[in-house]
N, C-alpha and C positions, 0 to 999 in steps of 0.2 A: 504494500500500500504506500502510495506517495501522498504525504500529508503536508499541506501548507498551513502553518499556525500563524495567525495574525494577532499579535498582542502589542498594542501601542506602548504599554509599559513592560519593560523586561530588564533582566540583569544587564549591567551591574547595579542598576537601581534596586534598592532593597525594600521589599514589602511582601505581604501575604500572597498577592496575585502573582508577582514576579517569581517568587520561589515555587509556588504551586505549578505554574506553567512550565518552568524550567525542569522541575522534577518529572512531570508527566512526559515532556519531550524526551528526556533522557531515558525513561523507561520504555517508551514506544520505540525509540531508536535501537535500544539494546534487544528489543523483541524482534528485530529484523526489518523494521519499516523505515522508509526514507522520510526524514523529517527536516523541514526547513522552517525557520522562524523568521517572520517579517515584522519589524518593529520600528517605531519612531524614536526609540531610546538610543542615544549615542553611547560610545564607549568601547572598550576592548572586549573581545570574546574569549572565553576560556578555550585554549587550544586543545584541551583534552576532552571537550564536549563531543558527544556522539552524534550531534546534529549540527546543521549549518545555520548561521544567523546572518540575515540580510538587514542591515541597518539603514533606515531612512531611504528606502527604495524610491526612485522616481517612478512616475506613473507607468511608463513603458516597461520598466523592470518588474513592477508589481504585477502587471498584466501577464507578462511572460511566466511568472511563477504560478499564477492562478491557472493558466493554461497547462502548465506542467503537472499539476497535482491531480490526484484522484478525488480528494476531499479538501474543501476550504473550511478550515476550523478557525473560529474566532473566540478569544477569551474576552467575554462581554461583547455585546453588539457595538460595533464601531461603524457609524455612518460614513466616516471618512474612508474606511477601508472596504466598503461593500461594492463600490461602483464597478469593479471588474466583472462581477456576476451579471451585469447588464449586457456584457459583450461575449461571455463564454459561460456555458452551462456546467456547473459543478455542484455536487451536493454540498449544502451549507449547514455546518454543525456549529452550535454555539454553546459554550459553557458560561454559566452566570455566576459571578463572584461579587456582585454588588447590586443595589436596588436601582431601578430605572425611575428615579424621581430626584427632586432637588433635596438639599440638606434639610429643608423645613418640611419635607413630605409632599410638597406640591408636585404634581405631574405636569411638566411643561411640554411644549409641542415636540421637542426632540425626543423626550421620553415616550410620548404617545406614538411617535413615528416608529421608534425602536420596538415598542410592544406590538404595533400593527404588523411590522415586517416579520415578526417571529412566526406568523402563519405560513411563511414560505420556507422555513427552516426544515431540513431533513431530520434534525434531532435537536432537542433542547435539554441542556444538562445543568440544572441548578445545584449548588453545593450544599443546600440544606432544605428541609421541608418548608421552613419559613419563606425562603425565596421562591420555592415552587408554588406556594399558595398565593404569591403576589403576581405570578405570571399569567397572562391571558390564554395560554395554549398548553396542551398536555406536555409533560416533561418526564424525564428520568432523573431522579435525585442520585447523585454520586458525591458523597461527602469528600472533603479534601483528605489527603494523606499527610503524613509528616515524615521527616527524614530519620527513620528508625535506626539507621546505621550510625547516626551522629548523636541523637538525643536519647540518652539512656542513664540509668543510675550508675555512677562511678564508684568503684570500691575505694575505701580508705579516706573518704572525704566526710568530715563532720558536718552534720546539718545543724549548724549552731545559730543561724540567723532567722529572723521572723518572717517578714513580708518582702516581696519583690514585685516590681512592675517591669514589664518589658514592652517597649513599643515606641512609636514616634511621639514626640512631645508637642502635640497639637490639641486644640480644644476638644475635638470629638472624642479623644481617648480618655478624657475624664480624670486626669491626674489631679486636678484641682479638687475634685470630689473626694478622692482618696485622702488628700491632705486634710480636708475638712473632717473626714471621718476619724483620722488620727487625733486631731484636736479634741473631738468628742470622746474618743476612747480614753484620753488622758483624764477627763473629768470623772470617768468611772474607775480610775485606778489602773488602767492598762497603758503601758508606755512601750509598745513594740518598736523595734527598729525597722525602717523601710529603706530598701535599696531601689533606686530608680535607674533602670538601664535603658538608654536611648538618648536621642538628641532631637532638637527641633526648635521652631521659632518661639515656643512657649517657655523654654527653659529659664530665661531670666525672670519672667513673671512668676513662675512656680517657685523659684528660689526666694523671691521676695515674699510670696504668700507663706511659705514655710517659716520664714523669720517673723512675719507678722503674727502668725498663730502660736509662736513660741515653741515650735517643734523642730527647728532647723538642726539642732544637735542630734536628732534621731532620724534624720533623712540624709541619705548619701546619694548624691547625683553622680553616678558612675560613668556616664557617657555611653557611647556606642560600644557594644560588644557583639561579636558574631562567632558562629561556629563553635569551636572547642572552648573558647573563652566563655561564651554564653552558657554552654553546657555545664561548665564548672561552677559558674555563678548560681545557676538554678539548683545544682546539687547541694549548695550550701544553705539553701533557704527551705523553710517549711511550707509557706503558703505563697502561691502566685496569685496576684490580684489583677483582674482585667475589668477596670471600672468604666468601660466605655459609656459615654453619654448617649450616643446614638445606637441604633439596633445593628449590631455586627451581623453581616451576612453569614459568617461562620466563626472562625477563630482558631487558626492553626496554632497560635501561641499556647492555647489551652492544652492541646495535645502534647506540645513540646514540654510544657511544665509537668504534666502528668507522667510522661515518659522519664523525666528526671527525678521523679519521686515527690513532687509537690502536690499538695491539695490545691484546688483552684476555687477562688471566689470571684464571680463575674456577674455582669448585668444580665438580666433575664430576657430582655427583648431580643427578637431576631433569632439568629442561628447559633449564637454562642452557647445557649443552654444545652443544645444537642452536642456541641463539641466537649463541654464539661462532662456530660453524662452523669454517671453515678459517683464521680470522683471529686465532688465538691458541692458548693452551694451557690445560689444566685440571690441578687437583691434587686430592688426596683431601680431602673435606669435613672440616673441623675439624682438619686436620693441619698445624701451623705448620712443621714440618720439611720436609714435602713442598712446601709453598708457597715456603719459602726456596730449596729446590733448583730449582724451576721459575723463580723470579725470578732466581736466580743465572745460569741459562743464558741468560735473556733479556738481562740486563744485560751479560753477557760477550760477546754476539754481536750488537751493533747492526747489523752488516752484513746480517743476515738479515731485517730489518724489511720492506724493499721487496718481497722475494720472498713473504713471508707476506701482506702487504696487497695483493698483485697480485690476489688472489681477492675482494677486498672488494666491488667493483662487482657481480659476479655474485651474491654472497651477499646483499647488501642489496636487489637487485632482487626477490628472492623475498619480501621483506618490505615492499614498497612499498604505499602507501595504495591505489593502483589495484588491485593484485593481491588484497589482502586484502578490499577492498570487493566486488569481483566474486565472490569466493568466498563471502562472507556472503550476497550477494544470491541466488546459486544455491541455497543451503540454505534461505533464507527463502521463496523462490518455490516450491520443492518442497514445503515444509511447508504453505504456503498452499493449494496445489493439492490436497494430501492431506486437508486439513481437520483438525479437532480429533480426537485419538485418544480 
């Protein structure tokens, strides 16, 4: 099978979408399929990758690759990348990693157009049931996988730290809500340490907020950590907190934390609850008081950790690379057999 994957955002840019698409491409290539990624993201490509990356292709080059492929696969509907299908017939398969709406929930005309175009897709693959329920057409849910060869419990590392956050420091990720919850916990006699892993435009404001709340001494802004460094950080912490203000479509970071032996506390809206599964607890999106309540219960009862994480292996097995790749291949093969709609 010759597969053209159109993903406007891709490595070396770091994010859940970029990592999920790269991981899938690597698995499909190692399964014997020819995979080419077309992206608008500049940067160097890993020379060890099993697939080819075409960066910022001009219109004629993109059209040539669409004519080359057996299936045109998009990671999220991209209106800018769809035009070649007007000139050449190929099955169009779309995976959905985000909502088709504005940040305030409003559905603008580009979102309406994307939703309408999905009726012409040969297959539609949302990463969570929450996303599937929001789509106007039938779909096959395939949850994201995680890099199981990297994220794992490391021997010989003491889990001596309390709370950790991993993600971009932007308002949607809700780190300010987590800081408010820490201040509320202090009033109840709990003073856990928090490690913040990541960087972003909100970093200065968050540091000012921690100082204003009187908790700066208990918050460590570690900066960006990736791969093995991130795995070691997670292994040193007991609880991963994912306090997103908005409804996460999924939440690969939750799987990574669980794989490293962390309990997870995350916001309940969207697909994050499914990513956490039985390995943690949820709180109401944007509610610092509810987050403080949940964290207080976790901090008060460390003896419950082993019982909660008893289900981790079974939960993570459903998100293995092998399971996810097989599911994608079934959908792609079915779409190829059916031809272009």
